[in-house]
N, C-alpha and C positions, 0 to 999 in steps of 0.2 A: 635252070639250078644244076650246079656242077657238082662233083661227088662230095667235096667238101662240106657244103652246104646241105647235102643230104643226110649226111652222117650227123649233121646238128641235131640234139635233143631237144624241141621246143618245150616251154612250160605246159604243163598239164592244166587242162580246161573243168576237170572233174576229179576229184580225189574221193575214192571209196573207201571208207574206214569201216574196217571189219572186227568187232571183240570179238575174242574167243577165250574159252576157258573148256578144257577136256572134250575138244570136239573134234576129236583124228578121227571118229566113226564117218563123219560128215564134211567135213572141212573141204576135201580136195571135190567133192561134188560142186560146192557153191564157189570153188576157185577157177576150176578148168574151165568153165564156158567164160571167163573173164580174160582169159589168156587172149583171144583175139582183139578185142579193146587194148591191150598192153602192147601187141604186137604191131597195131596200126598206131605208133604213136605220134606220127607225123600229120594224122588226118585226126583220130579220135580224139587223142589226147587224154587219155585217162591213166592216171596211177591208182594202185590199189596198196593199200596199208593195211596188214594186220597188226593187232595189239593183244598181246597176251597177257591175261591176268593170273599167271601162274600156273600153267596148265601140269597136271603131271604125266601126262600121255604124250606121245608123239604127235600134235597138235602143231608144235613149232618146226618140228623136222619136216612135216607135210608141207606146210604154208609155205616156207623159205625159198624153196624154188618159184614160189608161184605168185608171188607177191613182191612190189617195189620196195617195199621195208616192211619188216617183222620186229615189232617195240616190244618191250617188255613193260609191265604194269602190275601196280597191285591190284586185285579183283575188286571187281564194278563196272557194271556197264558204264555209268556215267562217267568215271574216273579216266575208263579205258578209252572211250570217245572222245573225250576231251584232249586226251594225249595225240591220240592220232591226229585230230583236229590241227593241234598245235605245230604238228611236224607236215603236214598238208600243204601243197605249194600252189593248189588251184583256186580261183573265185568262187568254185561251186562244191559243195560238200555233199556226198549222200552215204548215211548211216546203214549198214547191211548189217542183218545179223547171221551169224555162221552157216544157218539151217536155211538160208532163203534164197532164193534164184531170181535173178531178173527177166521180164521180158528181152527181145531181141532187140527191141528199138529202144530200151532204156534211157540212153545218153541222149537221143532227139527228144524224148519225150522230156526228159528233165529241163532240158535247154529251153524248150518251147514253154513250160510249166515257168521255169524262173524268169522267162522275160516278161512275165503279168504278174507274178506273184514272189515274195520275197522268199517262201519257203513250201514246200508241199510234199504230198504221200501218194504212193500207189494204192490201188486198190488190192485186195489180197484173197489167194484161194488158197485154203488149207489142205495139206495132201496128207493121207492116212486111212487107216482101217473104218474109223466110224461112219456110219451112213449120216451122222448128223453132221459132219463137217461142212457140206454146200450151204447147208442153213447156218450155223457159226460163222462162216465168212461171210453171207450176207448180211447178217446181223451186225458184224464189226465195219463194214463197208457203210451200211446207213448210219449206224450210230456216229460214224466219223463225218461223214457228211453234212449230218443235221446240227453237231455240234463243233465241227471246226475244229476237234482234236483228232490227234495220230496217234498210233501204237509202235514202237521200233519195229516189229515184224511187217509193218508195211511198207519200211524202207523209207526212212525221211529223208527227204534232201532241202538244200538251205542255201543261199546265199552266205559265201563265209562272212561278209560283213556284217548281216543281220545276225548270224550266229555268236561272233564276237561281240556284237552292239548288246545283246539279252544276256551275255555272260554264260555261255554255253550250257551244257548239262548242268543240272546241281549233281553233286556227288552224295546222292543218299543210293541206299540199298535197292528202292523200290520206287516206282511211277516216275522215273527220271524222264521218261519219252512224255507223258501227262504235263510234266510240268515244264517241260521245254517249248511244249504245244501250247500253253497258256501264256508263256511268253513271248513265243512268236507271232502267238494273235493278237499282241498288242500292236506289231507292226504291220501286219497284214493277215487277211484270210489265208488259206492255204488253197494252193493249186491241188485240187481232187481227182488224181488222174482216174479213169475207166480200166486203163491198163495194168494188169493185175502180176503182181509178185507173186510166186508160189512158193510158199512157207511150210514147215513141217507143222502136222499136228500132232505131233507124240504127245505132248502135255495133254490133249483131251482125247489120246487114245488109251495113255497110261493111267487117267485119274476119273476118266469117264466125260463126256462131253457137257452132260446140263451138270453136273457136279463142279466142272471148273469155271463153266459159265455163273453159276451162282455166287461161288468164291469170287471170281475176277470182279462182277458186279457189284458186292459187298465191301470188297476191298476199297475199289473206286468210290462207293458212297461215304464210305469211312474217312478216306483222305479229303473229299470235297468237304466234309465235316470239321477237317480240322485234326483228324489223329496223324501222327508223327509217322513219315516212312518206315523208320526204324521199328517201331510197334506193329506196322503192317507187314513187314516182311518177316517177324517173328511169327505172324499169325499163317502168314501163307506156308512158312516152311511146317509150320505144326498140323497145317491141315494136309499137307501131302504126307 
């Protein structure tokens, strides 16, 4: 291969979409480990797309040199992630929360998972102060494996064709990850990886582990019973 061919940037095989809103305190810690994947463009073929929902802090300034694209969007994870997916060039998508870090072999794990399934998720390890976080992590992983549902902080990955076929994320203020899981389960069961992403347990630390667990289970039950995501988002804000 000559020097001209070496300089040609190939199309990425995995697009990582990261929605952010006032994440200046932690976005660098999420993006820095991804730089090696970006640097290996001729082999790993990964692009990183950050979608900002109107941050009032320095999130965009910090993210800009560490991402392939930084897009502006109205706030709302569903809308932000859909916009990122529209601009993604790869046949596989990974939706990663701004406070979540991937395992070292994430690309290989995703590739293997998508060879057999249309979509999937990682297991999760919550990091933080609460001694209950290992228990919470175990509960999330067990629930996900039993139900075939995934939450956004587990790192949902999907074939771009399947994502488009189900209409992407619903643009609703809460439970967008649950609704996407319901849609994708009509296509295939998820690849439930045992490899773990490390996600911030700040929500459990701040509001209390068991209080947060009870709140999230109540909201999920009410969503299953047909309560609107808009009403549940209001209840979530009021409970905090």
